[in-house]
PADOKE-781419 format. One record per residue: x, y, z of N, C-alpha, C in turn. Coordinates in steps of 0.1 Angstrom, whole numbers, plus 5000, padded with zeros to 4 digits. Layout:
N
XYZXYZXYZ...
//
This chain:
684
144915871759145815961754145516001739144315981734144116011721144216161717143916241726143916391723145116441729146116371733147416411738148416361728149716441728150716411719152016401728152716291726153916281735155116251727156416281732157616251726158516211737159516121734160316081746161716051741162716051750163916001749164415941762164315801763164615741775163415781786163815821798162715861807162516001809163016071798162616211796161616221785160416281789159316281780158516401782157716431771157016551771155416511766154516541773153116521770152316651768151716681758151016811756149616781749148916901749147616871740148016881725146916881716147116881702147617011696147617111705148217241701149617261705150117171712151517171717151617231730150417261737150317341749150417251761151017301772150817231785150017321794149117271801148317341812148417271824148617341836148617261849147517151850148017031854147016921854147516821865146516781873146716681882145716561879145216561867144316441862145116351855146116391847146916311838148316381837149316311836150716361836151116441823150516561820150916641809152116731815153116761806154216831811155516771805156516831809157916791807158416711819158816591817159116511829160616441826161316431837162616361836162916301851163116171851163516111863162416131874161116121870160016121879159616251884160216361880159816491883159316571870158216651873157716741862158516881862159116901852160017021852159317131844158217101836157317221831155917161833155117251839153617221840152817321833153417431828152917531820153717561807153117551796153817591783152817631773152417761774151117801767151317911757151017891744151417981735150018061730150218191729149018271725149618381715148818431706149118531697148118641699148418761703147618871706146518831716146918751726146118701737145118591734145218531722144318431718145018301717144418181720144918061718144918011703145717911700145717861685145017731685144617691673144117551671144817481661144717351662145617261654145117241640145917261630145517211617145917081614147217031618147716911616148916881625149216751627150316721636151216611629152516641628153316541622154116471635153716351638154216291651154716151648155216121636155616001632156915941640157716021645158815981652158716001667159315911675159115921689159716031697160716101690161416201698161416331691160516351682160216491677158916491670158316611669157116641663156916781658156016801649155616931645154116951646153817081650152317111650152117231641151117211631150717321624149517381629149617511632148517581639148017711631146817751636146417881632145717961642145718091643145118161654143618161653143018201663141418201663140818071666139418071667138717961669138317891655138317761655138017691642136417711639136117731627134717741622134517661610133417671604133117591592133917641581134517761582135217831571136317921577137617881574138717951581139518011569139718151570140418221561141618281568142618201572143718241581144718311572145218411577146218501570147718461576147518391587148818361595148718211599149818161599149918021606151218011615151217901622152317901631152817741631154217731630154617591631155517581643155217481652155917451664156717321661158017321660158717201657159717191669159517061675160217031688160816891688161816881696162416751697162916741712163116611716163516591731164716501730165716531738166916451739167716491751167216441762167716491777167216631780167316721771166616861772165416861762164816981761163617001752163917111743163817111730164017211721162817241714162417371711161217401703161617521694161217511683161417621672160017681668159717791671158417861668158617941656157817921646157818001633156518051631156518181628155118261625155318281611154318241603154218271587153218371585153518471577152618581572152218541558150918491555150418451542149818561534149818691539149318801531150318891525150018981517151119071512151619181520150819211530151119321538151719281552152619361557153219331569152319331581152519251590151719231602152519241615151919281626152519291639151719211649152419141658151819051668152519071681151819031691152319001704152218861707153318781707153318651710153818631723153018551731153218521745153418371747154418331756154618191760154618201775153418151781153418131795154218001799155018021810156017921813155917901829155917781834155817751848156117601851156517581863156717441868156317431882155617321884155217291899156217181904157017131897158117041901157416911908156316881903155416761909156216631907156316551917156616411916155616341909155916241901155016171893153916111903154216071914153316021923152216111929152516241927151716351931150616381921150816341908149716351899148616271902147316321902146116261907146016261922147016291929146916301944147716411949147016531947147616661950147916671965149116711967149616731981150416871982150416931993151217051994152717021993153317101984154717081983155417121996156417052000157217092012158417172009158817171996160117261993159617401987160517471982160217611978160517621963159617681956159817711941160017851938161017891930161418021927161618041913161418161908161618191894162518311893163518311884164318431882164718451868165018581863165418611851166918651849167418601840168918631838169218641824169218771818169418781804168218731795168718631787167618571778167218431785167318421798167018291804165918321816165118221817164218211827164618081835164818101848165317991856164317951866163717841865162717781876163417691884163317701897164017631907163117571918163517441922162817381934163917331942163717351956164617311966163817251978164217131982163817081996164917012001165517072010166717022017167716992006168216862004169316821994168716801980167316801980166516771967166516901959167216901948167317041941167117001926166117071920165917051906165617191899166017201886165817321879165417301863164617401858164417411845164817541840165817541831166317671826165917691811165017801808164517821796165217931788165717921777166418021770165818041756166018171751165418201738166618251728166418231716167518271706167218421702165918461703165618601699165118681712165518811712165218891723163618891728163418881740162018881745161918951758160719001761160419051775160218941784161218911792161018791800160618831816159518761820159218781833159218641841158818631853159018521860157918421856156918451847155918361844155918341829156918391821156918361807157818461799157518451786158318541776157318581766157518721764156718791754157518851742157118821731157818881719156818971711157319091708156619191699157319191687156519131677157119101663156519151652157219181641156719231629157119121618156219081610156418981599156119051586157019061577156819121564155819031556155419101545154319021536155018901532154318791532154818661528156118631534156418681546157618651554157418561565158418541574158318451585159218501597158918471609159718501620159918381629161218361635161418241641162218261653161918181663162818191675163018031680164118021685164417881691164417881706163717801711163617781727164317651732165017671742165617551748165217541764164917421767164617391782165517281787166517311795167417231802166917191815166817061817166517011830167616971837167717011850168916981858168516911870169116791871169016701883170216721893170216801903171416821911171716711920173016681921173416591932173916661944174516571954174916651966176016751964176716741954177816841952177616951943176416971940176017081931176117061916176316921911176416891898175216821893175016821880174016751874174416611873173716521880174216381883174216301871173516351860173416281847174616311838175316421842176416481833177416381829177816281838178916201836178516071829177116051827176715931820176815951805177215841799177415851783176215911777175015881780173815931774173016041782173716071793172916161803172716301799173516371790173416511788172416521776172316651771171516681761172116611748171216561739171716501727170816571715171516591703170716651692169916541686169116571676168216491668168916391661170216441654170916351646171516231655171916271666172516161675171416061679170316101683169216011686168915931675168615991663168315911650169315811648170515851649171515751645171615631655171315671668171415561678170115471675169015521673167815441669168015351657168615411647168815331635169815231637170815241646171815141649171215021655170215051665169514931671168714861660168014941652167114871642167814791632169014841628169914761619170414641625170614621639171014501645169914391646168614431645167614341646167414261634166914131634166714061623165614141613165914101600165114171590163814081587162814151586161514101583161014111570160614011563159814021551158613961552157514011548156213941550155214011541154013931539153013991530151914061538152114061552151014101562151514251566150814341561151214481563151014511579150014471587149914501600151114441608151614331605152814271610154014351608154114381595155414461591155414601598154214671599154214801606154414791620153814691627153914671641155414641644156114551637157414511639158414641638158214721628159014841627158714931638157514961641157215051653157715001666157714861668158114811680159714841682160414821672161714841672162114991675161415091669161515221671161315261686160215201691159815231705160715171714161215051712162215001721163515091721163815121710165015231711164815351719163415411718163215531725162915501740162615391743162315371759163615331766164715321759165915301766166415431774166715411787167115521795168315481802169015581807170215551816170015581831170115471838169915481852170815581859170415661867171315771874172415691882172015611892173015551900173715441895173115371885173715251880174415251867174315361859175015381848174915291837173815221836173515121824172315161817172115111804171015141797169915031800168715081804167714991807166315031799165414961799164114981793163115031802162615161801161515211808160315131805159415111815158315031814157115091806156915221806155815271798155515421800155115501791154815631792153315651793152915731803153615831811153915771826153115671829153215651844154415561849155015491840156015391844157415401837157915531836159115551829160415521839160415391843161515351851161715201850162515141859162715011859161614941868161114831861160114751868160614611867160514541878160914391878160114311868158814311872158014221862157914261848157614401846157614451832158914431824160014461830161314451825161714311820161214221830161514081827160614031815159514051815158414001804159014081791159314191791159614271779161014201773162014171783163214101779162913961773161913891779161513761773161113771758160213891757159613911744160713951732161814021737162714071727163914001726164113901734165313821734165813761721165013711714165413641701165813751691165513871693165813971683166914061686166914101700168014191704168514141718169214031717169713961730170614051738171314151732172314231738171614331748170114361747169614441756169314381769169514241770169014171782170014181794171314151792172214141803172114251814172014391809172014491819170814471829169614441824168414431831168614311841169014201837169314081846170314121856171414181853172414221863171914321873171214411869170714521878169614461887168814381881167814321890168414221900169614151896170214071905171014151916171614261911172314361920171614431931170214441927169414501938168414411945168714281943168014181951167814201965166714181971166414211986167414111993167814182006168814122013168514132029167214192031166814202044165314202045164714212057163314222058163114382062162314432053162114582054160614602051159814612061158214632060157914732050158414842052158214972044158214942029159414872024159614842011159114712006158514642015158114502012159314422007160514452013161714372009161914262018162314152011162714022018163913962011164713892020166013832013165613742000166313771990166213691978165013741969164313851973163213891964163714001955163113981942163514081932162514201931163214321930162214441931161114441923160214531925159014561917159214701909159814791916159814931910160915011917161615091907162715181913162315331908162215421917161915551914163015651919163015771912164115871915163516001920162216021922161716141925161716181940161116291943161116351956160516251967159316201963158616121973159315991977160115931967160915821970162115861978162715981974163816021981163516051996162416101999162116142014161316042020161315912014160515792019159015822023158515902014156915922015156315812006157115751997156715631990157915541991157515401991158615321993159415261981159515341971159915301959161515331956162315291966163715331964164715211967164515101963163415041954162314991963161314961956160014881962160014741957159614651966159714511963158414451962157314521961155914461962155414381949156114281946155514191936156014051940155113961938155313821941155913741928155813801917156113731905157413751900158113881903159213911896160413811900160513761913161413671917161513541908160413451908160513351899160813381885160313491880160413531866161813571863162613621874164113641872164813521868164513401875165113281872164813241858163613241854163113211841163813281830164013421832164613491822166113461820166713441831168213411830168413271822167513171825167613041818167413061804166213141800165813151786167013231779167513331785168713401779169813311775170113221785171413131782170913041771169812981770169412901760169412961746169213091745169313151732170713191729171513241738172813311736173913211739173813111748174913031752175913111763175413211767176213291777176213221790177113141793177213061806177913141815178713251810179413321821178413401830177313461824176413531832175713441841175413321837174613221846175513181858176913181856177813151868177913281875178013381870178113511877176913541887175713491883174513521891174013391898175013291900174513181907173913211921174613291929174013311943172713381942172513481933171213541932170213451928170413351919169413261914169013161926170113121933169813041945168913111955169213241957168513321967167113331963166813361950165413371944164713241946165313121943164713001945164312981960165213021969165013001983163813101988163713211982162713301985161313231982161113161971159913091967159413011979160412931984160012821994160012892009160513012011160413072025159513182026160013302023159213422024157913422014158113362003157013361993155913271997156213162004155313062010154813112023153913222024153413272036152813172046151913092041151213002049151812862049152912832044153612702045152912592038152112622027151412532020152012482007153212542004153912501991153512601980152712701982152412791972153012931975153213021964153613161966152313241970152213301980151313391985151713531985150813631986151213771987150313841997150913922006150214012015151114122018150914242015151914352018152214372032153514392035153914432048153614572051153314662041153114802042151714832040150914832049149414852048149015002044150015102045149715232042150015272027151215242023151615272009152015162000151815042006152214921997151114881989151514781978150514741968149614621976148314631975147614521981147814391971147514411958147714291949149114301943149814191944151214191941151414081929150414061921150513991910150414081897150614041885150614141874149314221873148214161877146914231877146914281891147514411893147714461905146714591909145614591902144714691907143814631917143214711925142514671937141414561936140614571924139614481923139814361912141114351909141514241898141414101901141414071914141313931919139913911926139213841920137713821925137213691923136113651931135313531928134413561916133913451910133113471899131813561900131313571913130113651916130613801918131913831919132313961921132913981934132713901944133313911957134813921957135313991966136814001967137213911979138313831976138813741987139813821997139913772008140913832017142313792015143213852022144613832021145113732031146213662030147013662017146313582005146713611993146113551982147313471973146913361968147813291959147213271946147613361936147113351923147713241915146913191905147313071898148713081891148813191884149913201875151313211883151213261896152413261905152913111907151913021908152412881910153112831897152512871886153112831873154512891871154713011875156013071875157013001884156512961896157312901906157712761900156812681894157212551888158212571877158012671868158912691857160212731862160312811872161612861878162312741884161712651891162312531896162912441886162112421875162612341864163912401857163812531855164912601849166012601858165712641871166912641881167512511880166912401880167512261880168412251868168012301857168912291844170112371847170012491852171212561854172212501865171612441875172412371886173212261880172412181872173012061867174212091856173812191848174612211836175812311839175712401849176712511849177312511864176512471874177012491888177512361894177512241886178012131891177412081905176012111904175412051916174211971913174411841910173211761906172311731917172811731930171911701940170911821941171311941940170412051941169412051929169912011917169012011905167911891906168411781912167411671916166311721926166711791936165911851946164811941939165312031932164412131924163512061915163911961908163011891899161911811908162311761918161311681927160311781932160811901936159812001942158912061932159312061919158512111908157512001905157911881906156811781902155811781912156211791926155311791936154311911936154912021932154012141931153012121919153512071908152512051896151411951901151711861908150711751913149711821922150211901932149411961942148612071935149212151926148512251919147312201911147512091904146412041896145311981905145611951917144611901926143912011933144512121937143912231945143312341938143812361925143312481918142312451906142212311903141312271892139912271898138912331890137512341894136812241886136512121890136012011881134712051875133712121881132512151875132612251865133612331864133912441855135012411845135712321848136712271838137812381836138312451846139312541845139912561858141112631859141812651870141312781877141212771890140812891898141813001896141313121896142213241895143113241907142713201919143513211930142913121941143613111952143313051965143213161974142213161983142213251994142913192007143013272017143713222028143213102036141913072033141312952038141412822029142112862017142212752006141112741998140112831999138912831990139412881975138812811966139012851952138312981949139113071944138613201938138313181925137113161921136713081909136413171896136813291896136713371884137413301872136713321860137413271847138213391842139513381841140313491838141413451827142013541822143213511812144413451819144413461833145713401840145913251836144813191832145013041829145913021817146013121809146913111797148313121801148613191811150113191816150513061822149512971826149812841831150212761821149712771808150212701796151612731794151912871794153312901791154312831801153812831814154712781825154912631824154012561819154112411817153512331829152812401839152212331850151012271847150412291835149012241832149212091828148411991835148511861830148011851816148711761807148311751793146811721791146311641799144911611798143911721800144411841805143511951808143812061799144812051791145312161783144312191771143712101766142712131755141512211760141112171773139912261778140412391781141512411786142012551787142112621775142512561764142612621751141212661746140212581749138912611746138212731752138612741766138012851773138812971768140012971765140813091761140313151747139913061738139513101726137913091724137213071736135813061736135213201737133913231735133313351734133313441747133513381759133513451772134713521774135913471769137213531771137713601758137513531746138113591735137113691728137513811726136813921721136813921705137713841699138013861685139213931682139414041690140814101690141814041699141413981710142313911719141513861730142413801740141813741752141613851763140413851768140113951778140613901792141014011800141513981814140513901822139313931819138213861827137113821818136413701820135413661811134213751813133413751801132413861801131113811810131113711816129913671823130313671839131413721841131913731856131413851863131213841876130613951883131214091882132514091881133214221880133614261865133014181856133514221842133114371838134014431832133814561827134814571814134214591802135114591790136014711791135814811800136814921801137314921815137314821822137914811836139314761834140314821842141714801839142214661838141814581849142214441848141014341848139814401846138514321847137814311835138414311822137714281811138314351798139414421800140114481789141014381783141614411771142514311764143914371766144814301771146114341772147014271763147714341753148514271743149614191749150314231759151314151766150814031770149614031778149013911782148813811771148313861760148013771748149213711743150313781743151613721737152013601746151913611758152313501767151313391766150013421765149113311761149313241749149513321738149913261725151013171726152113211734153313131736153113001742152213021752151812891760151012791752150012851744149212751734150112691725151212761719152212711710152912581717153312621729154112521737153412381740151912401740151312271742150712211730151212271718150812211706149512271699149012381704147812441699148212551691148612501678149112611668148112701663147012641659145912721653145412821662145212781675144712871686145712981687147112951688148013061690148013161678147813091666147713181654146513271655145413221660144213321661144413441669145113411681145313521690146413611684147413561677148413641670147713731659146813671652146113741642145313861647144513821657143613931664144414051669145514021677146214131682146914211671147414151661148214221651147114301642145914241641144914321634144614451641144514431654144214551663145314651662146414621660147714701660147514811650146914781638146814881627146014991630145114981641144215091645144815171654146115131659146915221668148215251661148215261648149415311639150615221642150215081645151314991647151814981662151515081670151815091684150815041693150914911698149914851706150014931720148814971725148815031738148914941750149014981760149014891773147814801773146614851770145414771771144514851761143414781757142214831749141014761754139814811751138614771756138314621751137514551760137214411757136014381750135414491743134114471734134314371724133114311720133214211710133714271697134414201689134914261676133814301667132614211666131614251657130614361662131014421673130314541679130814661673132114671670132714791664133614751653133914831644134914801633136414821637136614861650137914881654138014851669139214831674139314821689139114941697138314951707138115071715139215101723139615231724140815271733140315261747141415221756141215241770141715371773141015461781141315611781142615651787143115581796144415621802145615511799145515441789146515341786147915411783148915341788150315391786150615351771151315441765151715421751152915511747154015471744154415321742154615261756154115131757154415051769155314931765156314921774157414831770156814681766156114621775155714491771154614481761153914601757153114601746153914621733155114691734155914701724156714581720156914501731157614371728156514271722155314291723154214191720154414141705154514241695154614181680155914101679156914121686158014051685157813891690157313881702156913751706155913691698154913751694154013691684154613641672155513721667156313671654157113551658157713541670158313421674157413301673156213321680155213221680154813171667154413271658154013231645155213151636156313181639157513111632157812991640157312971652157712861660159112841664159712951669161112961671161412921686162112811689162312761701163712701703164612741713165812681713165812541719166612461714166712321719168112281719168812301730170312261730171112351720171812291711172512361700171712401688170412371688169612381677168612481679168012551668166812621668165712551662164612521669163512451663162712551656162112521645161312611637160112531633158912561640157612491639156512611639156212641626155312771625153912741629153412851634152012861637151212971630151513001617151113121611149513111607148913211611147513201609147013211593145913151590145413151576145313301571145813321559145713461554146913541558147713511567148913591570149913591558150013481551150913481539152413461543153213501536154613481537155213561549156013481557156813541567158213501566159213591565160613551565161313641576162113571583162913661594164313611592165213701588166513681584167613731596168613651596169713691605169213701620168713581625168313581638169613541647170013631656171113591664170913501674171913411678171913321688173013231689173113131698174213051700174512961688173612951679173812861667174312951656174613081657175113161647173813231642174013301630172913371624172113281615170813271619169813181610168813251605168013201596166813251589165613161593164513221594163313131597162313171586161513071581160513101571159113041577158113111573156713081577156013011564155013061560154213001549155113001536156113071534156913061522157412941520157612851529158112721528156912611524157112541514156012461510155912341520154712281521154512171533155512061530155812021518156711901516158111931522158412051522159812081527160012051541158912051549159112031563159712141570159912131582160512241590161712181599162812161593164012101599164512191610165212131620166012201629167012281623167312401630168512481625169612471636
//
């Protein structure tokens, strides 16, 4: 996305080229999108029939940007007499102000043209062109151009209006303008997106944040969230910049669910601007110590949409937590199973983990009691539908061979799970981190049962099952000759022996035997996995390694934050600090906004981390990464009524102070290297 510019407000977002133009594309989702539908696929500005080129772009804020443009083709010398400023903002709708400036003494006349169109493509149709089954029309009414799409009850519109008179036709607007010497001409354009319901109303209109909002309202809302977060003081500029950018992006990624009426975090721009089970849970874990009030809506919605039947099309099973919820045409007409889709094997144990972690930070026992039946159902799923082969492990194999996901772990691309020599195992598959999540979920479920549900027998059973799982796992997944855990088991119980970053998640879960943790830490920070910027998804000597392969060699910031957390939990403070330092150093090359993934090249090969070409940015769990790394570096961990502070600050990071951390213990402060060694690190 290096050559593209995006702005967003919740799951309404705009992606254009560096001139601010949109051209029809099925290679990448450029355009104006809201709730999984593209409302603008053409938005093209010309002056006297010629395209403009970018002089500069001001895109420091997530919801607005300005393009400074000049007519004509760029050359080694440009003596432009005219320039154009496109100022735009997004807030449920899309607003753009076009200003033409005449820099000469004499008046000039121009024909300014804005080509406008919409294909109303579902996000799933991008890269997978299909014949639309509905009907698209365009009509002119005064100063409005109305673009409409209908397919049975599915009805979407984009209404474009102009503040200045224009010659409007069904494919755009033409302005014939005269600009005096050293004068300017301006028009304001508005694009309203309409998501019609069954009764002819915009179904977002009754939601508190569902309608159009101005820049001042968006800015105030973002500032309010940032003010609630703990205040960071530090000597490390990459950390300070990443922290501030993360808070801004978390505010921007909040959207309001149509049917559910609550604020949720969208998973990532452009592909994943909706609720995801796995992504939403991991992001919640990352941001929990900083903005705990963001967490309950996600937990409650995931619990409320928990699977209750066997539905092969949606990969739904009783007790299973959803993978993805979509609002577009293809989900509505069941051409895709995402209404919602349940094709992930990890979101269910992660749901239990999140609820327990949330209670430990906040003391919100009411939510734990409210969701008791959902947690019990999730734990039952682990032992029933999750254990496809009856071996005591979580396996996955899609029920929907046509449109379901084959890989249902976090590395869900087709080639992500492989043997060391590059061969792909058959299905079902039991990846190692799934077993770690199951172990952690049982241990945490036992705590909830004993402490809040008055069911010690159930707690004892869960702890016994967790201990048996840990023993069995360390026997079946450990590869003695390689001294690391297998990436997965195949259906015959063979070890899928690739060396991958997944073993870091095992440390986080606590399933690793203490005697083996040191060897795992060595692998994670060794030259095969650690690039210098972060831990690669796959070691560089494996058969499918590719430094720019989605899950087979890239570095994922979210992945590294969980690995750092796991290293800290096993006492490997220096190693956790090294990962934190590498990822935060990389963040400064992305203006503080860590992308979904970046290339796995060695750090000494280039002076900067190499971009992954189609990485989502902002991506929720990448946005949450600096926050979790900050937690790791300060060593913040809840323990009963106390907050443990045990720093793992890397050398050279300097002073770190985090003030007004919210939690069950009240508002506390945490200090990193600013505390002298003799002071110690007492419980708070």
